C-alpha positions as CSV (number, residue, x, y, z in Angstrom):
1,M,-48.6,21.9,-11.6
2,E,-49.7,20.2,-14.2
3,T,-51.1,21.0,-17.8
4,T,-53.6,19.4,-19.9
5,K,-52.7,19.3,-23.6
6,K,-56.9,20.4,-25.4
7,E,-57.1,18.8,-28.2
8,K,-58.1,21.6,-30.9
9,Q,-62.0,21.0,-32.7
10,F,-60.2,23.5,-35.3
11,D,-57.2,24.1,-36.5
12,A,-57.1,27.7,-38.7
13,V,-53.3,27.4,-39.7
14,K,-53.9,24.0,-41.0
15,M,-56.8,25.1,-42.7
16,R,-55.0,27.7,-44.4
17,R,-51.9,26.1,-45.2
18,D,-53.9,22.6,-47.0
19,V,-56.0,25.9,-49.0
20,M,-52.7,27.0,-50.3
21,E,-51.2,24.3,-50.8
22,K,-54.6,23.3,-52.7
23,I,-54.3,26.9,-55.0
24,S,-51.2,26.3,-56.0
25,S,-51.6,22.8,-56.9
26,E,-53.9,23.9,-59.2
27,T,-52.4,26.9,-61.2
28,Q,-48.6,25.2,-61.2
29,N,-48.1,25.7,-64.1
30,M,-50.4,28.6,-65.7
31,T,-49.6,31.3,-67.3
32,F,-50.7,35.1,-66.0
33,E,-53.6,34.9,-68.4
34,E,-54.8,31.6,-67.7
35,L,-54.3,32.6,-63.3
36,K,-55.8,35.7,-64.5
37,A,-59.3,33.8,-65.7
38,Y,-58.2,31.0,-62.6
39,I,-59.3,33.8,-59.9
40,K,-61.9,35.7,-61.9
41,Q,-63.5,32.2,-62.1
42,K,-63.0,31.5,-58.2
43,L,-64.9,35.3,-57.9
44,D,-67.6,35.0,-59.6
45,D,-68.3,31.3,-58.7
46,S,-68.2,32.3,-54.6
47,K,-69.6,35.8,-55.7
48,T,-67.7,37.8,-53.7
49,K,-67.1,41.3,-55.0
50,L,-63.7,43.2,-55.9
51,I,-62.9,45.8,-53.4
52,G,-64.4,48.9,-54.9
53,Q,-67.0,47.7,-56.6
């Protein structure tokens, strides 16, 4: 029995790895306070609410 390999249209694992790599490179030399400000800014930009708020 032959199997055919289907090409993925969307690779969620690759996307997650790419995003994590981007975040890591942006935050690699930040202090804890700078990292908190970075996260707060990203949350404000996306208008995402924290759980419980």
